[in-house]
N, C-alpha and C positions, 0 to 999 in steps of 0.2 A: 546161232550169234551167243557174245561170251557175257560172263558175266558183267554187269560192272563194276564188281571189284571182286577183288581173293582175298582171302580167308587171311590175316595175319602173319600166320605161321608160316604160310605159303611164301607170299611177302617178301618176308626179313627171317624166314627160321625161325627155330625153336625161341622162346621166349627162355630168357635164360632167371634161374632163379634168385632171390634178392641175398649181397652179400652175408656173413655171419658177420657177430662178433671179430672172432678171431681175426676174419680177412683182413675185419678194416683197421685191427689195434695193427697188423703186419703192416699195410699200406701205408699206415701214418701212423705214426710210434709218434708216443709225446715228449716233445724235446726237450719240454722245461726241467722235462727232470734227467736230461742227459749232459753231465758236463764234457763238451766239444772237444774241451784242454784235449783231454785223453785219448783223443785218436787225430790229434793234429802232432806234427812232429815244432817241438820249441828250440830254438837254436841258443846254444849257445854264445851269452852277447858282454861287450865291455863298455864301462863309459869311463874316460878319462878327465878330473874339473880341475885345471890349474887355476883356482878364485881369484888369489890375489900372488904377486909372484914382485913383488913394487922393495923400492927406495922409500924413506922416509928420513925428514930432513930434521933427525934428533939434537935438543940443547947440548948432549956428550956427546954427540957426536953422529955418523950416519947410519941410517938402521936398516938391516938386510930383515926383509916379512915375505913367507910362504904358510898359503892356506894352499891343500890340494886335496882332493878326497876319489874317489873313484869308487866302481863295482865291477862283480864278475859273475854272470851266474844269469838264472834263467827271470821268465815273468813275474816269477811266485819268488822265488827263491835265492836269493845275494846275498857275498859276502862282499862286504864293505870296508873302506879304510879311511883315515882322516889323518890328517897332517899337517900339523902347525908350526911357527918357530918363530924365531926372531934373533939373527946376529947381530951384533956391535962392537967394532975394535978388534975385531981376529975371535972375539969371543962367544959363544951362544948365550943370551940372557933368557930363551925358554925354548923346547921344544918338547913336544908333545904327539903322542902315533896311539890310533883306537885303529881298535879290528874288528869287524865286529860281525854276526850272522841277521840279516833281514831278513821280516816275511811278509812278503803285503798283503795287508789287512780291508784294503779297499781300493778305490780306483787313486786316491790321491794320499793315501798315508801307507806310512811302515812300520815293523814296528820293529826292535834292534836290540843286541846284546852280545858285551863281547868284552875285551878287558880293554883298557888304554891305561899306557905307559907316562908318565913323565922323566921327562931323562935331564930338562934343568928345568928350573935353576936346584940348588940345591942338592940334596940328597935326594936318588930316582923315588917314586915311587907305584907301585900297584894300584889298579883299580880293576874290580869288576863293574862292568858299565850294563843298564837297559835303558831304556828310550822308546821316542817316538818322534819320526821322520814326516816332514811332506808338506800341502798343499795346505794352510788357513782358510778361512773366507776374504772374498777382497786378494784371493793371490799372492798372501805372506810365506814365503817359502822357512818351516818352520823348527826348530830341533830343538828340544827337550831330554834332557838326559841323566838322570840318575847317579849318584857313584858309592859304592864300598870299596873299603882299601883295608890295611892292614893295621891293627889295632885298635877298632872301632871306626877309623876314620869313614867321613859318610862329608859328599858332595855335591850337588846341584848346578846346570848349568841348561839358559836357556839362550838359543840365539832365533836371530827373525833379521828377512831383509825382505827387500822389495825391490821390483825393475819398473821403470815410469819409463816411457817410450816417448821422449821428444818427437823424435823422427822415427826413419824407416830401421834408420842404423847409429846415430845417435843415443846415449839409456845411461838415466840416472842411476843411482843406487846408494839407495839409504840402507842400513846395518845398523844393529846393536846386538850384545850381549851379557852378556850378566853371570859372574857367577857366585857361588855359596859355599859356605865350608860348618858341618856341625859340630866342627872344632880344632882349637889352634893347632896349628905347624908351625912352630919356630925358628924350624930348622932351613924352613921356606919362607920364612915371615909373612906366616897367612894369619888368619884374626879368622874367632868364631862368626859367623853368620854375613852376611853380605859382605865380599873381600872385596871386587872389583868391577865396573862396565864399562863398555869400549862404545861409542861410533863413529860409525865413519860417514862420508856421501864423497862417493866416487863415480866420476861421470867418463864412460868410452863411447871409443865411436868404432864399431865393429866391419875392419878394413875389408874381413870375412868373418861371414858367423861364426867359424870358426877360431877367430883372433882379431884381440880387443886391445890397443892400448886406453892407459886411462891417466885421469891425474884424478884427486882430490883431496880434503880434510880429513884425519881420525885424531878423535878428541875419545881417553883416557884417565881413567878417576879410582884414584884405592876409595875403600867403600870402609867404615864401619873401625872396628877394631885392628886392621890391616892396615885402615889409613893412620893408626894410632903407633902403632909398630914403627911405618916408615917415618912419622915424625919422628919417632922417639930417635931415631939411626940418622935426622939428619935428611932425606932423602922428599923428595918434593910425589905429592901423591896425584900429581891431576899431569897432564902433557896434551897439548895442542901443537899437528906436525900438520904439512905439505905430504905428500903421496905422489908418487909417480911411477907405474905400472904395468905390465901387461896381463890380461884373462886369455886365458886359452881351455880347448878343451877339446878331446879326439873320441 
C-alpha cells in the first residue's frame, strides 16, 4: 500500500535557498539611477524653418522680408542659427545672423549662447549673445536673448508667437517682438532704452504640413529715444503693411 503523500523534497526536488541581496540587486537593477540615454544611440538630426519669406506692401516701395532658423545636433546639444532681414529697392534695410550653441535644460526649454552679427543698417555690429528659448505656459513659443557688444553696448530682445488652429490646416499666428538697448548708437539711428516693437498677424493654410502660403498684417513702431531720432530726421516712426508669403520647414 502506497503512502498517502510523498515528502515535498521527493516530489518537487530539493528546496532552493532564498536569494541573497546581491542576487536580487543584479536581477533587478535600480533604473531610477540609470541614465538610459547613455546606452542608446542618439542620431545626428537637423531642422530648417523658413518662418517668414514674404512680400510687404510698404509706403516707400515693395519690401522682401525673411526670418529663417534651424539647428543641427542631438537631443541635448545643438548648434542653432537664426537669420532675418529686409530688402527694399535693391538694397538691404536690415540683416543679421545668430550662431548659437544650445543645451536642453528641460523638456520644453533650451539655453543658448553664441554671437550675433548685424550687417545692416549702418556699420556692422558684433554681439555676444546668451538667452533662453522654448514653450512658455499656454504654448507661447518664446525667445529672450541678452546681448553685450563692442564698447560696452548692451541690448535685449523678446519674441513671442502663438499658433491658433482654426481648422486642421488653417492656422492663425500672432507674434510680437520688442528690442531695447543699453546706450545709444547714433551711427545706426538707435537711442537708449526701448527702441522698437513689431506685431504681426498671419493666416496660413498648410497645403502640406511642411509648406504653407499665408497672408496677414504687420505693424512696427519705433519707441522712446529711437523714435525721437527718426522724427528729427523726418522719418516715420510707425508703419502698417499687408504681407503675403510662404512658410516652410524641412
